[in-house]
N, C-alpha and C positions, 0 to 999 in steps of 0.2 A: 165614327163607328158605323158599321154596316147596319142595314135595316133587317138583314136575315136573322132568323131565330137561333142559328147556330146548331151545334151538335149536342143534344141533351144526354145527360147521364142519369141512370145507367144506360149503357148501350144495349138495346134490346133487339139488335139486328138478328134476323133469322136467315137471311140470304142477301147477297149483294145483287144489285140490279143485273139482269141478264144483258150482256153486251157482246159485240162481235169480238172474235179472236183474230188478231192481225198477224199474219206470217208472211215472210218473204217468199217469192217463187222458188228460190234455191232451197229453202227449208222444205217446201212442198215436194220437191224432187227427192230430197234425201229421205224424207219420211216415207214416201211411197216405196223407195228401195228397201228400207228397213222392214216395212210391213210385208213386202213381197218375199223377203229373205226367209221369214218364218218365225215361229214362236221363240226359239232360243235367242235370235237376234233382237227381237222386240224386248225381251226381258233384259238383255245386256244393255241395250240403248237406254232404257228407262232407269236402270240402276246405275250405270257407269257414268253417264254424262249428265251431271246435275247443274250444268251451266248453259246448256245449248238450246237454241230455238227449235232445232229439229226434235229434241226430246219432248218439248211441250206440245208440238204438233202431233207426234206419235201418241202422246197421252190423250190429247183431245179426241183423236180419231178412235182410240181404244175405248174411251168412255162412251162415245157415241155408239159404238158397236155393242157394248155390253149392257148399257142401261136401257131398259125398255122405254118405248114411247109413252107419253103421258096419256092419262084417261080423264074424261070429263067428270065422271061420277066421283062423289066424295066417299072415300072408304073410311071405316072406323079408325080413329087415330088416338085411342086411349092407350096409354103406356101399358097398363095392366093387360089389356086385350092383346096388344102386340107381344107382350112377354109370354102370354099363354100360347100364342101362335108359334113362337120360337121354341118354347118348352116342348110343345107337341112334336116339333121337328126333331129336337134333340132326343126325345124318347124314341122316335122312330129310327134314328141313326145309331143309337147306343148299342143295340145287339150286334150289328154288323161290325162296329168298331171294337167291341169286346171280343168278337170272334177273331179279328185280326191279331189281337194281343195273344190269343191262344194258339196261333199257328206255330209251326216249327221255328226254332230260333233264327235260322238263316232267312226264312221267309219273312218273319217279323222285322228283321233288320232291313231287308230289302224294301219293305213297305214303309218303314220309318224314313229311310233315305229318300224314297219317292215323295214323301210328305214334307221333307225338310225345306224345299224352296218356299212353301207356304208357312210352315211352322216358324221359320227363322225370319219372316217379315216382321213379326213381333210389334204390331201396331204402327207400321210405317205410314199409314194414312193420316196419322197425326203429326208427322214430321214438320210440316210447314203450315199447320193450321193456325199457329200463332205467328203473325207477320204484320208488317206495317199497315196493310190494307184491312186487317181484321181486328186488331186490338183497339179499344179494350172491350170488345163484345162480351157480354155475360156468358154466352154459351161457349165461346172460344176459350175463355178462362177456365170454365168447368172442364172442358176437354183437355186443356193444357195441364191442369192439375193432375189428371189421370195419366197423361203422357209422361209427366215428370216422375210419377210413381213407376210407370213401366220402364223408364230409363234408369231406375235404381236411385232416384233422387240425387243424381250427380255422381253416384258410385256404380258404374256399369256392372260390376261383379254382383251387385244385389238386384239387378234388373231382370226383366222377363227373358231377354235374349240369352243372357248368361245362364239363367236357370234352365232354359230349354237345352242349351248346349251341354250342360252338366248331365241332364237327364239322358240325352242321346249317348254321351260318352259312357255313362254307367251301363247302357244297353249295348255297348261295343259298336256304336255307330259314330265313326270318326270322320268328320268332313272338313274341308277347308272353309275359310270365311266366305260369306255369301258373295262378297265382291271379287273373290278370286276368279281368274279367267277359266279355271277348270271346274268351278263349282257345279254347274249343271251336268257336266260329264260325270263327275264323281257320284252324283246322286242318281245317275241314269234317268234324269227327268224326262218323262213322257211329254209330248207336245201339249197335251191338255194341262198338265201341271204348270208348264212355263206360261201358258196363256192365262190361267187363273191368277198366277203370281203377277203377271203383267197388269191385270186389272187393278189390283191393289196398289201397285207401284204408280200406275197412271193417276189414280185418285190422289196419291201423295204429292204429285207434281202440280195439281190444280185445285187445292183444297178450298181456297177462297171462293172460287167460282162454283164449287160443288159442296158447299157447307151442309146443306140438307142431307146429301148422300153420305158425307163423312159421318154425320150423327147416326144415320141408319146402319152403315157398315160397322161402325165401332160397337154399337149395341149388339148387333146380330152375331158378329164374330165372337165377342166376349161371352154372350149368353149361350150360344151353341156349344162353345168349348170343345170343338172337335179335337184339338191338339191335346187337351187334358185327357179326353177319353182315349185317345191313341196312346198316350204315355202312361195311363193309369194314375194320373195325378189326383191325389185326394183333395187337396185344397187349391182352388184356382188362384192365380196371382192377383187378378182383379175380379172381385166377386160380381156376380150378375146383378145383385142389388145396387152396387155402386154405379154400374153402367146404366141401369134402369133409371136411377135418380137423374142422370144427365138427360136421358131420353125424355123423361116426364117433364123436366123443366123446359126442354126445347119445345115440346108440344104445347105447353102452356104459353110460351112466348108467341107461338104462331097464332094463337087465338086473337091477339091484338096487333098482328102484323098485317100490313096491306097485301102482302104476298103469302099470307098464312096458309090458305087452302092449297096453293100450288106447292108450297114448301112441305106441307104434311104429306102430300101425294109423293113427292120426290123421296122423302125419307122412307115411306112405306115401300115404295118400289125398290129402294136400295136394300131394305131388309129382305124382301122377297127374292132379290137377286142373290144375296148371300146364301139363303136357304137352298136356292137352286144350284149354286156353284158347289156348296158343300155336299149336296146329294150326288152331284156328278162326280166329285172327287172321291167320295166314299165308294161309289160304284167302281171307279177306276182302280182304287186300292184293292177291292175285292177281286176284280178281274186279274189284276197283277198277281195277287197271292195265289189264285187258282192256277194261273199259268205256270208260276214258279213251282208250285207243289206237283204239277203234272209233268215236269221235265224228267225225261229219262236220264240215266247216267251219261249216255252219249250226248244228250242235249246240254247237260250241265258242263261237260267237258268243252263242248262247242262254245258256250258262254265264256269260259275261262280263256280259251284260245282267242276269241274275238277281243277280249279286254287287253290281252298282252301283245297281240299281233303287231300293232304299229311300232313297237319298240324292239321286236325280236328278229325281223327278217335278215338283217345284215350280219347277224351273229352266227348264222347257220349256212354259209355259202357252200360248204362242202358236203352237207347232209342232203340226201335225197329221200323223197317220200313218194312212192309210186313211180311214175314216169317223169316227175318234176323235181327240181331242187326245192328244198324247204323254203329257201328265201323267196322263190317265185310264188309259192303258195301265200306266204305271209305278207308279201308286198302287194298282193292283189286286193284293191279296195272292195271289189265285189266277190270276194272269196266265197265259194260254196262250202259252208261250214259242214254240212252233212257229208259231202264228198271227202273233205279233209279228214273228218273224224273217222270215216270208213277206212281211209287209207292208213290213218294213224293206228287203228286197231290191228292192222295186219303188219305193221312195221316191226322190224326185228328188235327195236328198242322196247317194245311192249311184250315181247315173248318171255315167258318165265325162264329164269336162269336156274342152274343147278341148286344154288342156295335158296331158291324160292322167291327171289326179288328180281323183278325185271330191271334192265339197264336204266330205263327212264326214272323209275322210283329211286334207284341209287344215285342218279345224277342230281336229284333235287334235295337229297339229304345233306346233312352237314359234311363238308369235305368234298361234295360233288360240284361239278362245274356250273350247275344251275341252282345251287343253294341260295335261298333268300329271295328268289324271284316270285315264288308263290306264297300266299299267306297260309295260315294254319287250315282254314276251311278249304281252300283250293287244293292243298296237299292231301287232305282227307278225301276229297272227291276223286282225285287221281288214284289214290290207294284203293278205294272201293271199285273204281272202274277197272283197274288192273286185275283185281281179284275176280271180278265178273268175267273178264276176258279169259283168265286162266281156268275158270270153272266151265267155260264153254257156253256161257249165256249168249244168245243171239243178239245181234245189233238191233237197235231201235233208232233208225236214222230219219224217221219222219218228224223233223223238227217243226214244232208249231211256232210261228212268229209271234212276237209280243205285240199285240195291237190294242193294249189296254187304253181305253179312252179315246181311241183314234177317230171314231165316227163323230163324237161330239166335238173333238178338236178341229176336225175338218169344217164343221159348221161355223165354229167361232172364227176360224182362219178366214173363211170366205166372207164372213160379216166384217172382219177387220179390213180386208182388202177392198171391200166395197163401201167402206164407211166414208161418207162425205157430209160432215156436219154443215147444216145450212148457215150456222153462225160463224163459219171460218171464211175470212177474207184474205186474199193474197194481195200484198202491196209492199213496195219497198219502203224502208224507214224514211220518214220525211226529213229533209234537211232544214237548217235555219230555225230550229225550235228555240223559243226563248226559255229561260230557266223555269218559269211556271209550267209551261207545257211539258218540258222534259221531266220535271219533278212528278207531275201527274202520271206520266207514262211509266216511269220506273217504279213508282209506288204500286201502280196497277199492272205490274209486269205480266200477269197471267193474260190480260187482254191485249197487251202490246209486246209480244215476244220479239217482234221484228226490230225493236229498239235496242236489243241486247248488244249489238255491235257498237252502237252509239254510246251506250252506257260504259262498255269496256274502254272505248277510246277516251271518254271523259275521265274515267278513273285513272288511266295511264297518264294522261296529260297533267292531271292534278299532282300525281306522284312525282312526275318529272319536274314540275315547277317547284315542288316542295324541297327538292335537293338543293335549292338555293340556300336553305338554312343549314346545310351540312357545314358550311364555312362561316355562316353569320348567325347561327342559332343561339349562341351564348347570350346575345343581347335581348332575348325575349323577356317579357315581364312575368309570364306565368309558365313558360316552358324553356327548355334548353335543348334544341335539336342539333347542336353541333356534333359532327360525327366523331366517333372514337372506335378503335378496334375492340372487339368483344372479348371479354372474359366474364364469367359470372360475377366476379368481384368488381370489375369495372362497371357493369350494369348497375349493380346495387349501389355503388358509390355515386353514380350519376343520379339515380332515382332519389337517394337520400339527399343529395345536394339540391335537387329541384324542390323536394318537399320542404326542406328547412329554409333554403335561401330565397326561393321564389314564392312559396305559398304560405308558410307559417310565420317565419320571423318578421316579415314586413307588416304583419297584422297589428293594427291599433284600432280600437273602437272609433267609429265615426263621431266627430263632435258636432257635425252639422248634417242633417238629413235632408235630402232633396224633397221638393214638394211631391204630392201624391201623383200628379200627372207625369212628372219626370220619372218617378219610380216605375209607374206603369209602362211608360215608353221604353225604359231600359229593360224591363222584364220582357216586353214584346220582342226585343232583339234577340233574346235567347229562346223564345218560345218554339220557333219552328224546329230547332234541333231537339228540343225536349219532347215535342209531339211524335218524334220517331225514335225515342229512347230505346236503346238496345238493338236497333236495326242491324248494325254491322255484324252481329253474332247470331242472327236468327236462324241461319241454316247450318250451324256448326254441328248439331247433334243428329243429323240425318243418317238413316241407315246406309251402310256402304262406305261411309267416310268418317264415322265416329269411332276411331280405333286407337288414337294416341291419348296419353294422359293429358296433354295440352288441350285436346278436343273436349274431354270430359270437364276439365276445369273451366274452359271458356263457356261451355254450355251451361254450367252451373251459374255463372255470372249472368248469362241471359235470363235464366229462369228466375233469378233474384229480381232482375229489372221488371219482369212480368209478374212479380208477386207470387211466383210458384203456384199460380192458379187462384190466389186470393185476390179478389177484385179490389179490396180496400188497400192492398199494398202494391198494386200495379202502378208503375210509374206513369203510364199514359193516363190512367184515371187521375192520379195526383196532379198532373200538369193541367188537365181540363178543369179541375176544381180550383186551382190557383187562378187560371184565366177567368173563370166565372166570378171569383171574388173581386176581380177588377172590372167586371161588366164587359169582358171580352168573350163573345160567344161565336166561336168559329165553326164552320162546317168540318166534318171529318176530312183528313188529308186525302182520303181516297175519292172524295166526292167531286163531281164536276163543279159544284159551287165553290170549292176551295180555289179554283182557278181565278175566281173573281173577288176573293176576300181582300179587304182593304186595311186590315189591322196590322199585318206583319209586312215590313219593308221588303221590296224586291231584292235588294242587295244581299239578303241573307240566304237565298235559296241555294247558292253554290255549295255552302257547307253541308246542307242536308242532302243535296244531290250526291255529293261525294260519299257520304255514309251509305246511302242506299245502293249506289253503284258498287261499292266494295262488297256489300252483302250478297250481291248477285253472283259473285265468283268466289265461293268459299274454298275452292281447290286451288285455282291458279293464282289467286291473290291472298292465299292463306297467311303468308308471312306478313304482308302489309296489314291485314286485319289484326294480327297479334300486336303489331306496333301501334296501330291506331287505338286499339283497346287500352293500351297502357296510357296513352295521352289523355283519352277522354275520362278514364277512371280516376286519374290523378287530378283532373280538372275539378272534381267535386270536393276538393279539400281546400282548407286554408282561408286566406283573407277574403277572397272574392265571395265565397259562400257566406262567410260570417257577416260580411257587410250587407249582402242581399237580405239575409234573415233579419238583420237589424232594421233595415229600411222597410221591409214588408211589415214587420211587427209594429213599427211606429205608426203606420197608416191602417192598422187593423186588416191587413191583407193576408191571405192564406200563405203560410211559409212551409207547408207540408212537403212540397217537392224538394226545396232546398235542404230542409232538415233530414229528409230521408237519405239524400246523397251524402251529406256530411257524416252521417252515421255509417251507412252501408259501405261507403268507399274508404273507410278509415285505413290508415297506413300501417296499423299494427297487424291486423289479420283480415281486413276487408278487401274490397275489390282492387284497390290500388296496389296493395302488397301482392295479392293473388295474380295480378296482371304481370308483374315482374317475374313471379315464380313460374307462370305459364311459359314465358319466353325461355327461361333457364331450362325448364323441362324439355321443351321442344328442341332446343339446340343441343342439349345433352344427348338426345337420341340421334341427332345428325352426327355428332362427334363420334359416337360409338359405331355408327353404321358407315360413315363416309369420310371421317377424318377432319382435321383442323381447317384445311383449306376450304372444304365445303361449308364448315360452320361460318366462316367469315363471309362467304357469298350469300348464304341464307340470312345472316345477320344484317347485311347491308340493306336487303329488302325489308326486313323488319323495321329497321330504323327509318327508312323512308316512309313507312307507314306512320310511325310516330311523327316524323317531320310534316307529313300531310295534315295531321291534326294541328300542329303548331302553326302551319302556314295559314290556316283559316282563323286562328285565334289571335295571332300577333300581327294585326293589321298595320299598326304603326311601324313596327320593325320592317315588315316586308315593303311597305311604302318607301321607307328611308333607303333600303338597299336598292330597290328598283330605281329610285331617283339618282342615287350615286352611280349606278351602272350607266344610266342614261347620260349623266354628266360626263362620265369617263369616255363614253362612246362619241359624244359630241367633240370632246377635246381631241380625241384621236383623229376624227374627221378634219377638224380645223388644222391640226398639225400636218396632216397629209396634204392639205391645200397649200401650205406654206413651203412644202418641199419642191 
């Protein structure tokens, strides 16, 4: 046994050690290009690419730009005092936000659309707060419990995001999903809106490294409740008192933390930043509302023309407006809207006809050639405009540009482009890492993003090797990875057969129990995988990618593995308790000291590395994660678990981890059955959208994910197959020599 004291429970961590962030030179070039491109591109990068090194560098630079530098003095850190500070800010903002609700309906809808990129983030900063590097921290579990609530406790329709979308829809604000390519365009997001949203997204990408800031942001956004004030929501989804409980507990933890003073300062600065950002955005919304309310009818027409121009030019080649073809006007990216509207006013299409309705208005009514192009509000604007022209009202072509928030946006943009965090190191990923070194890096991926390419290669190599069992998997002791063509019935038949033939029917109680040291050694061979329990699914619920029923179902399984925020039910807590009962006291897997631990054999690292590598690619290796999940959830059933429980109990060792899996993974309605249902649900969507051929392509990837689990479990079978292949190869070589 090692002499180190190990990792004590409960985990009272308040922040991870500050360390360098390592990025490749290529990522640095790409990140610089993203930041130079502007706010919308930064937002899209942070939201769309959840697997890339470049995204993590953009996030690091964004956080450096937004978060203020540290101060030496100790500020008051009492939760109630901070709550009073936030409450004061809320009181100051409330009249302005109430005033926005009282604006004309079209102005209010415009303001709500502008707020939507922030409103629909819905707690994204908690997306990855629960991960291998942070569990089973007390504060992480408290945050995860509230995150699970925000996510609708596994039913997204009950979650905060769905609630806000329903509220917007009731107010006639209909927007695409936040991950849609045209989302920012449809919201008419100002640069400052995109930049503020980018800060929260950046925090969601590096939550382990910025845990104090996550705590502060979570409390401040919840307690301020700007979106509730905007929507006129009577009851907040998450009460301020609930969020304050987490803040207060965190601040108490900092009192006994070696980095407590710095962590408190970081949390307070994050709260102050949120107050600043929300004041900025409230000001922006007020400016936007004033601008819109001040638009003349001519300017309102100009806005409508600008919105439709990109789609209209080629439809009007024979129509002239002034001395130019209409198509030339509309194809001009720098079209002078005031000049266009001035010419449009004078066009014959706008002149009153004998029946009192101009040709243009007739064209947009039912039966006309332009019916359906303009919505009800736009049609009403054109009608009022035509009436004003007919009444001889003079033109008002002095269009005021919309500059809402632009001065502040420019300052943030310059800060982002000039952001050079001192803790960012450019280096190529090292080659020749042993498994301990690679495991340390993929667990601490926020500090080692440059290793992502290596992680992807490792996952792909494991998956390719696992296809060996497509033709030999039936011989497995606990699995059957032999390939078969998919139908829902065929999958369920295979799963049933594995359950009964491999896991349940072979069970007989042990008549002889190994000695204590043998039992402890056998448990140590499972421990490394248990210490990262749930890892493969930890990114499944993230904003921007949690939209399929299979996503929701898999996220619920991950939440169960983490105890849904209940520390006593958290599986990482349970395995540490089991190891402690065996007098095995390990450092946390994230710690440098774990590189030197001597209790767990080196040969076991490959299995855990594979799990973590899969987790890093929740989009491009999604199918494989579904298959792997089926394998590992079924592994918790049957003879092996029952035997382990019997052995542990005989020697008065903690069996809590084994018992939890035997129960929660049950084949009737537990994780094992749910894992098969997840696959059926996912492939059902593929069939309806893309057809049967696509189903079989997607299925093959799912099954190689299952096979990759079997490949690490069935050591004896894999060894036999490899030996047989080697013998066959030698025989072929010998035969070739004889010819």
